[in-house]
C-alpha positions, 0 to 999 in steps of 0.5 A, a space after each residue: 505570764 501576765 501579759 499572757 494573761 491580760 491578752 486572754 482575757 481581752 480575746 475572751 471579752 471580743 469573743 463573747 461581744 462578737 457573739 453577741 452581736 452577730 447572733 442579734 444580726 441574725 436572729 434579731 430583737 430576742 426582747 419582749 415587751 412593746 412591739 411597737 417600740 421599733 416602729 414595727 409595720 402591725 396590720 389586722 387580717 379579718 377572717 371568716 369562721 364557721 356558723 358564718 361569723 368573723 374573727 380576725 389576725 393582729 400582725 407585728 413583724 409580719 408574725 401572727 401576734 394575736 389570733 382571735 377566733 372569739 369575741 373578747 371580753 364575753 364569755 364563750 366561743 361566740 365569733 362576731 356576727 359581722 365583717 365590720 364588727 370584727 374590722 372595728 374591734 381589730 382596729 382598736 386593738 392595733 390601736 392600743 398595741 401602737 399605743 403601747 398597751 400589753 395586752 391590748 384588752 378590749 372592754 365590754 363598754 368598748 364592744 356596746 360602744 361599737 354595738 358589737 354588743 347589745 346594750 
């Protein structure tokens, strides 16, 4: 009886570990945190918006991570005035994500430095 109990305990443990490993393989990582920890591909796409303004999308592992339709760090719902401005800020955000800065906040000083905002 005791031997049967030990065998059944090992069997349950084996099933648990197997299901965990199979689940990890089928559904990918489930941890939340630094998206660059596994050297995932991080990229951005500048997107046109209404009123002739621009925004950007940041993709991590080919899935949308940030959909930015407004200029960050300022109140309001204003998009970027130029494609270049949106691209410059998106590059900063990608760099911050790669360095592990989560959330990758953009400051008003960074916006002024890149001439997205007037001084």
